[in-house]
Biopython code that builds the backbone (N, CA, C, O; Angstrom):
import numpy as np
from Bio.PDB.StructureBuilder import StructureBuilder

atoms = [
    (1, "MET", "N", (7.295, 81.274, -89.948)),
    (1, "MET", "CA", (7.108, 81.298, -91.449)),
    (1, "MET", "C", (7.139, 82.787, -91.869)),
    (1, "MET", "O", (6.426, 83.614, -91.300)),
    (2, "ALA", "N", (8.013, 83.124, -92.917)),
    (2, "ALA", "CA", (8.016, 84.446, -93.399)),
    (2, "ALA", "C", (6.852, 84.745, -94.271)),
    (2, "ALA", "O", (6.366, 83.927, -95.052)),
    (3, "ARG", "N", (6.428, 85.967, -94.097)),
    (3, "ARG", "CA", (5.354, 86.469, -94.953)),
    (3, "ARG", "C", (5.879, 87.123, -96.183)),
    (3, "ARG", "O", (6.975, 87.681, -96.156)),
    (4, "PHE", "N", (5.129, 87.081, -97.291)),
    (4, "PHE", "CA", (5.468, 87.786, -98.459)),
    (4, "PHE", "C", (4.953, 89.205, -98.450)),
    (4, "PHE", "O", (3.733, 89.358, -98.393)),
    (5, "HIS", "N", (5.710, 90.215, -98.498)),
    (5, "HIS", "CA", (5.277, 91.637, -98.587)),
    (5, "HIS", "C", (5.550, 92.204, -99.896)),
    (5, "HIS", "O", (6.723, 92.404, -100.209)),
    (6, "ALA", "N", (4.592, 92.492, -100.711)),
    (6, "ALA", "CA", (4.756, 93.015, -101.957)),
    (6, "ALA", "C", (5.101, 94.539, -101.692)),
    (6, "ALA", "O", (4.565, 95.148, -100.766)),
    (7, "ASP", "N", (5.928, 95.068, -102.460)),
    (7, "ASP", "CA", (6.189, 96.575, -102.422)),
    (7, "ASP", "C", (5.063, 97.318, -102.995)),
    (7, "ASP", "O", (4.689, 97.119, -104.151)),
    (8, "ARG", "N", (4.464, 98.252, -102.136)),
    (8, "ARG", "CA", (3.406, 99.042, -102.613)),
    (8, "ARG", "C", (3.893, 100.307, -103.293)),
    (8, "ARG", "O", (4.790, 101.011, -102.830)),
    (9, "PRO", "N", (3.273, 100.537, -104.371)),
    (9, "PRO", "CA", (3.699, 101.843, -104.938)),
    (9, "PRO", "C", (3.240, 103.103, -104.201)),
    (9, "PRO", "O", (2.191, 103.114, -103.557)),
    (10, "ASP", "N", (4.047, 104.165, -104.308)),
    (10, "ASP", "CA", (3.734, 105.375, -103.618)),
    (10, "ASP", "C", (2.374, 105.906, -104.104)),
    (10, "ASP", "O", (2.166, 105.992, -105.314)),
    (11, "PRO", "N", (1.399, 106.281, -103.162)),
    (11, "PRO", "CA", (0.106, 106.679, -103.599)),
    (11, "PRO", "C", (0.262, 108.001, -104.632)),
    (11, "PRO", "O", (-0.447, 108.074, -105.636)),
    (12, "GLU", "N", (1.087, 108.868, -104.354)),
    (12, "GLU", "CA", (1.266, 109.975, -105.324)),
    (12, "GLU", "C", (1.678, 109.582, -106.683)),
    (12, "GLU", "O", (1.275, 110.229, -107.650)),
    (13, "THR", "N", (2.506, 108.498, -106.830)),
    (13, "THR", "CA", (2.918, 107.953, -108.045)),
    (13, "THR", "C", (1.726, 107.348, -108.723)),
    (13, "THR", "O", (1.523, 107.564, -109.918)),
    (14, "VAL", "N", (0.936, 106.601, -108.005)),
    (14, "VAL", "CA", (-0.268, 106.026, -108.631)),
    (14, "VAL", "C", (-1.245, 107.076, -109.138)),
    (14, "VAL", "O", (-1.814, 106.943, -110.221)),
    (15, "LYS", "N", (-1.435, 108.148, -108.320)),
    (15, "LYS", "CA", (-2.317, 109.267, -108.741)),
    (15, "LYS", "C", (-1.776, 109.918, -109.979)),
    (15, "LYS", "O", (-2.507, 110.141, -110.944)),
    (16, "ARG", "N", (-0.433, 110.241, -109.959)),
    (16, "ARG", "CA", (0.156, 110.887, -111.129)),
    (16, "ARG", "C", (-0.008, 110.115, -112.386)),
    (16, "ARG", "O", (-0.404, 110.661, -113.415)),
    (17, "ASP", "N", (0.317, 108.741, -112.314)),
    (17, "ASP", "CA", (0.298, 107.841, -113.458)),
    (17, "ASP", "C", (-1.204, 107.703, -113.878)),
    (17, "ASP", "O", (-1.477, 107.682, -115.078)),
    (18, "GLY", "N", (-2.184, 107.609, -112.931)),
    (18, "GLY", "CA", (-3.556, 107.549, -113.336)),
    (18, "GLY", "C", (-3.999, 108.707, -114.127)),
    (18, "GLY", "O", (-4.766, 108.516, -115.070)),
    (19, "TRP", "N", (-3.540, 110.028, -113.798)),
    (19, "TRP", "CA", (-3.935, 111.150, -114.474)),
    (19, "TRP", "C", (-3.191, 111.156, -115.895)),
    (19, "TRP", "O", (-3.825, 111.409, -116.919)),
    (20, "GLN", "N", (-1.942, 110.894, -115.912)),
    (20, "GLN", "CA", (-1.230, 110.903, -117.179)),
    (20, "GLN", "C", (-1.645, 109.887, -118.205)),
    (20, "GLN", "O", (-1.658, 110.123, -119.413)),
    (21, "GLU", "N", (-2.004, 108.675, -117.626)),
    (21, "GLU", "CA", (-2.200, 107.573, -118.464)),
    (21, "GLU", "C", (-3.730, 107.462, -118.906)),
    (21, "GLU", "O", (-4.044, 107.097, -120.039)),
    (22, "THR", "N", (-4.547, 107.766, -118.034)),
    (22, "THR", "CA", (-5.975, 107.543, -118.231)),
    (22, "THR", "C", (-6.886, 108.747, -118.011)),
    (22, "THR", "O", (-8.095, 108.654, -118.224)),
    (23, "GLY", "N", (-6.310, 109.891, -117.582)),
    (23, "GLY", "CA", (-7.184, 111.091, -117.420)),
    (23, "GLY", "C", (-8.033, 110.983, -116.200)),
    (23, "GLY", "O", (-9.030, 111.701, -116.128)),
    (24, "ILE", "N", (-7.722, 110.112, -115.179)),
    (24, "ILE", "CA", (-8.423, 110.028, -113.993)),
    (24, "ILE", "C", (-7.696, 110.799, -112.912)),
    (24, "ILE", "O", (-6.522, 110.566, -112.626)),
    (25, "LEU", "N", (-8.416, 111.701, -112.336)),
    (25, "LEU", "CA", (-7.879, 112.671, -111.267)),
    (25, "LEU", "C", (-8.248, 112.198, -109.891)),
    (25, "LEU", "O", (-9.437, 112.107, -109.585)),
    (26, "ALA", "N", (-7.318, 111.899, -109.066)),
    (26, "ALA", "CA", (-7.663, 111.553, -107.661)),
    (26, "ALA", "C", (-7.005, 112.656, -106.853)),
    (26, "ALA", "O", (-5.784, 112.810, -106.884)),
    (27, "VAL", "N", (-7.822, 113.436, -106.120)),
    (27, "VAL", "CA", (-7.290, 114.414, -105.271)),
    (27, "VAL", "C", (-8.093, 114.584, -104.025)),
    (27, "VAL", "O", (-9.319, 114.504, -104.104)),
    (28, "HIS", "N", (-7.495, 114.817, -102.858)),
    (28, "HIS", "CA", (-8.235, 115.021, -101.675)),
    (28, "HIS", "C", (-8.602, 116.496, -101.599)),
    (28, "HIS", "O", (-7.758, 117.351, -101.867)),
    (29, "PRO", "N", (-9.805, 116.804, -101.252)),
    (29, "PRO", "CA", (-10.272, 118.230, -101.107)),
    (29, "PRO", "C", (-9.511, 119.123, -100.167)),
    (29, "PRO", "O", (-9.611, 120.349, -100.200)),
    (30, "ASP", "N", (-8.814, 118.519, -99.399)),
    (30, "ASP", "CA", (-7.925, 119.228, -98.354)),
    (30, "ASP", "C", (-6.508, 119.203, -98.652)),
    (30, "ASP", "O", (-5.713, 119.517, -97.766)),
    (31, "ASP", "N", (-6.108, 118.864, -99.805)),
    (31, "ASP", "CA", (-4.713, 118.841, -100.255)),
    (31, "ASP", "C", (-4.075, 120.131, -100.010)),
    (31, "ASP", "O", (-4.645, 121.127, -100.455)),
    (32, "ALA", "N", (-3.021, 120.259, -99.395)),
    (32, "ALA", "CA", (-2.320, 121.510, -98.989)),
    (32, "ALA", "C", (-1.711, 122.254, -100.172)),
    (32, "ALA", "O", (-1.338, 123.424, -100.091)),
    (33, "ARG", "N", (-1.626, 121.477, -101.326)),
    (33, "ARG", "CA", (-1.049, 122.095, -102.466)),
    (33, "ARG", "C", (-1.994, 122.917, -103.233)),
    (33, "ARG", "O", (-1.615, 123.657, -104.140)),
    (34, "LEU", "N", (-3.289, 122.786, -102.858)),
    (34, "LEU", "CA", (-4.387, 123.575, -103.522)),
    (34, "LEU", "C", (-4.701, 124.815, -102.790)),
    (34, "LEU", "O", (-4.596, 124.840, -101.564)),
    (35, "ASP", "N", (-5.078, 125.842, -103.461)),
    (35, "ASP", "CA", (-5.431, 127.036, -102.738)),
    (35, "ASP", "C", (-6.972, 126.913, -102.407)),
    (35, "ASP", "O", (-7.622, 125.941, -102.791)),
    (36, "PHE", "N", (-7.487, 127.880, -101.720)),
    (36, "PHE", "CA", (-8.972, 127.836, -101.257)),
    (36, "PHE", "C", (-9.867, 127.544, -102.464)),
    (36, "PHE", "O", (-10.674, 126.615, -102.461)),
    (37, "VAL", "N", (-9.684, 128.413, -103.542)),
    (37, "VAL", "CA", (-10.630, 128.276, -104.653)),
    (37, "VAL", "C", (-10.586, 126.843, -105.330)),
    (37, "VAL", "O", (-11.602, 126.284, -105.744)),
    (38, "GLU", "N", (-9.365, 126.325, -105.399)),
    (38, "GLU", "CA", (-9.278, 125.003, -105.969)),
    (38, "GLU", "C", (-9.827, 123.974, -105.124)),
    (38, "GLU", "O", (-10.385, 123.010, -105.648)),
    (39, "ARG", "N", (-9.725, 124.078, -103.810)),
    (39, "ARG", "CA", (-10.297, 123.133, -102.918)),
    (39, "ARG", "C", (-11.783, 123.186, -102.897)),
    (39, "ARG", "O", (-12.460, 122.163, -102.795)),
    (40, "GLU", "N", (-12.304, 124.411, -102.997)),
    (40, "GLU", "CA", (-13.735, 124.619, -103.153)),
    (40, "GLU", "C", (-14.408, 123.914, -104.430)),
    (40, "GLU", "O", (-15.433, 123.233, -104.409)),
    (41, "VAL", "N", (-13.602, 124.227, -105.566)),
    (41, "VAL", "CA", (-14.075, 123.553, -106.782)),
    (41, "VAL", "C", (-14.131, 122.028, -106.686)),
    (41, "VAL", "O", (-15.085, 121.400, -107.145)),
    (42, "ILE", "N", (-13.138, 121.470, -106.108)),
    (42, "ILE", "CA", (-13.007, 120.036, -105.925)),
    (42, "ILE", "C", (-14.246, 119.586, -105.105)),
    (42, "ILE", "O", (-14.950, 118.674, -105.538)),
    (43, "ARG", "N", (-14.524, 120.193, -103.950)),
    (43, "ARG", "CA", (-15.628, 119.873, -103.075)),
    (43, "ARG", "C", (-16.893, 119.923, -103.800)),
    (43, "ARG", "O", (-17.707, 119.006, -103.696)),
    (44, "ARG", "N", (-17.102, 120.961, -104.540)),
    (44, "ARG", "CA", (-18.301, 121.197, -105.274)),
    (44, "ARG", "C", (-18.597, 120.146, -106.414)),
    (44, "ARG", "O", (-19.722, 119.703, -106.643)),
    (45, "ILE", "N", (-17.501, 119.815, -107.073)),
    (45, "ILE", "CA", (-17.610, 118.806, -108.103)),
    (45, "ILE", "C", (-17.975, 117.503, -107.391)),
    (45, "ILE", "O", (-18.910, 116.823, -107.813)),
    (46, "GLY", "N", (-17.287, 117.150, -106.357)),
    (46, "GLY", "CA", (-17.601, 115.902, -105.635)),
    (46, "GLY", "C", (-19.007, 115.838, -105.140)),
    (46, "GLY", "O", (-19.664, 114.809, -105.295)),
    (47, "ASN", "N", (-19.531, 116.963, -104.510)),
    (47, "ASN", "CA", (-20.930, 117.001, -104.038)),
    (47, "ASN", "C", (-21.854, 116.853, -105.124)),
    (47, "ASN", "O", (-22.841, 116.124, -105.019)),
    (48, "ARG", "N", (-21.565, 117.558, -106.249)),
    (48, "ARG", "CA", (-22.508, 117.445, -107.365)),
    (48, "ARG", "C", (-22.610, 116.052, -108.034)),
    (48, "ARG", "O", (-23.692, 115.650, -108.462)),
    (49, "LEU", "N", (-21.435, 115.294, -108.124)),
    (49, "LEU", "CA", (-21.421, 114.090, -108.722)),
    (49, "LEU", "C", (-21.864, 112.919, -107.851)),
    (49, "LEU", "O", (-22.493, 111.953, -108.284)),
    (50, "TYR", "N", (-21.456, 113.099, -106.503)),
    (50, "TYR", "CA", (-21.571, 111.889, -105.555)),
    (50, "TYR", "C", (-22.458, 112.253, -104.348)),
    (50, "TYR", "O", (-22.905, 111.308, -103.698)),
    (51, "GLY", "N", (-22.755, 113.458, -103.984)),
    (51, "GLY", "CA", (-23.485, 113.899, -102.850)),
    (51, "GLY", "C", (-22.473, 114.376, -101.871)),
    (51, "GLY", "O", (-21.271, 114.163, -102.028)),
    (52, "ALA", "N", (-22.998, 115.059, -100.802)),
    (52, "ALA", "CA", (-22.100, 115.612, -99.724)),
    (52, "ALA", "C", (-21.458, 114.518, -98.966)),
    (52, "ALA", "O", (-22.078, 113.479, -98.737)),
    (53, "ARG", "N", (-20.202, 114.711, -98.553)),
    (53, "ARG", "CA", (-19.467, 113.667, -97.701)),
    (53, "ARG", "C", (-20.156, 113.743, -96.299)),
    (53, "ARG", "O", (-20.506, 114.814, -95.804)),
    (54, "VAL", "N", (-20.310, 112.629, -95.747)),
    (54, "VAL", "CA", (-20.947, 112.509, -94.478)),
    (54, "VAL", "C", (-19.981, 112.882, -93.310)),
    (54, "VAL", "O", (-20.418, 113.394, -92.279)),
    (55, "ASP", "N", (-18.646, 112.610, -93.498)),
    (55, "ASP", "CA", (-17.653, 112.900, -92.485)),
    (55, "ASP", "C", (-17.151, 114.202, -92.565)),
    (55, "ASP", "O", (-16.300, 114.549, -91.746)),
    (56, "MET", "N", (-17.593, 115.073, -93.532)),
    (56, "MET", "CA", (-17.079, 116.404, -93.599)),
    (56, "MET", "C", (-17.638, 117.414, -92.676)),
    (56, "MET", "O", (-18.819, 117.752, -92.760)),
    (57, "PRO", "N", (-16.759, 117.950, -91.721)),
    (57, "PRO", "CA", (-17.314, 118.841, -90.787)),
    (57, "PRO", "C", (-17.899, 120.092, -91.492)),
    (57, "PRO", "O", (-17.333, 120.630, -92.443)),
    (58, "GLY", "N", (-19.081, 120.523, -90.956)),
    (58, "GLY", "CA", (-19.721, 121.700, -91.517)),
    (58, "GLY", "C", (-20.143, 121.452, -93.031)),
    (58, "GLY", "O", (-20.146, 122.380, -93.839)),
    (59, "SER", "N", (-20.458, 120.306, -93.333)),
    (59, "SER", "CA", (-20.876, 119.943, -94.752)),
    (59, "SER", "C", (-22.152, 120.479, -95.109)),
    (59, "SER", "O", (-23.047, 119.760, -95.552)),
    (60, "ASN", "N", (-22.288, 121.829, -94.920)),
    (60, "ASN", "CA", (-23.540, 122.443, -95.248)),
    (60, "ASN", "C", (-23.466, 123.131, -96.639)),
    (60, "ASN", "O", (-24.229, 124.039, -96.966)),
    (61, "ILE", "N", (-22.450, 122.606, -97.460)),
    (61, "ILE", "CA", (-22.170, 123.107, -98.785)),
    (61, "ILE", "C", (-23.343, 122.553, -99.645)),
    (61, "ILE", "O", (-23.608, 121.351, -99.657)),
    (62, "ARG", "N", (-24.013, 123.447, -100.342)),
    (62, "ARG", "CA", (-25.160, 122.944, -101.141)),
    (62, "ARG", "C", (-24.727, 122.349, -102.389)),
    (62, "ARG", "O", (-23.768, 122.828, -102.994)),
    (63, "SER", "N", (-25.336, 121.380, -102.804)),
    (63, "SER", "CA", (-25.051, 120.707, -104.053)),
    (63, "SER", "C", (-25.287, 121.687, -105.199)),
    (63, "SER", "O", (-26.087, 122.614, -105.067)),
    (64, "LEU", "N", (-24.583, 121.484, -106.342)),
    (64, "LEU", "CA", (-24.747, 122.394, -107.496)),
    (64, "LEU", "C", (-25.983, 122.001, -108.304)),
    (64, "LEU", "O", (-26.344, 122.732, -109.226)),
    (65, "ARG", "N", (-26.659, 120.864, -108.000)),
    (65, "ARG", "CA", (-27.907, 120.440, -108.626)),
    (65, "ARG", "C", (-28.982, 121.390, -108.206)),
    (65, "ARG", "O", (-29.141, 121.694, -107.024)),
    (66, "ARG", "N", (-29.751, 121.876, -109.218)),
    (66, "ARG", "CA", (-30.848, 122.811, -108.920)),
    (66, "ARG", "C", (-32.157, 122.301, -109.582)),
    (66, "ARG", "O", (-33.201, 122.940, -109.456)),
]
sb = StructureBuilder()
sb.init_structure("model")
sb.init_model(0)
sb.init_chain("A")
sb.init_seg("    ")
for serial, (resi, resn, name, xyz) in enumerate(atoms, 1):
    if name == "N":
        sb.init_residue(resn, " ", resi, " ")
    sb.init_atom(name, np.array(xyz, "f"), 0.0, 1.0, " ", f" {name:<3s}", serial, name[0])
structure = sb.get_structure()
């Protein structure tokens, strides 16, 4: 019996469309397209809003909450 396989959209296309259509930004903090400062900003925003990632090696980055 043949299975139905729906074509999945490219993840980068979904992220781009999400940003352009709704203003939602989905970015991995280790995205090679970002420089060090941009990656650090993404990490700090994520830590501030959602807490430090458990699986992040050396996740001794302090939260921005004071």
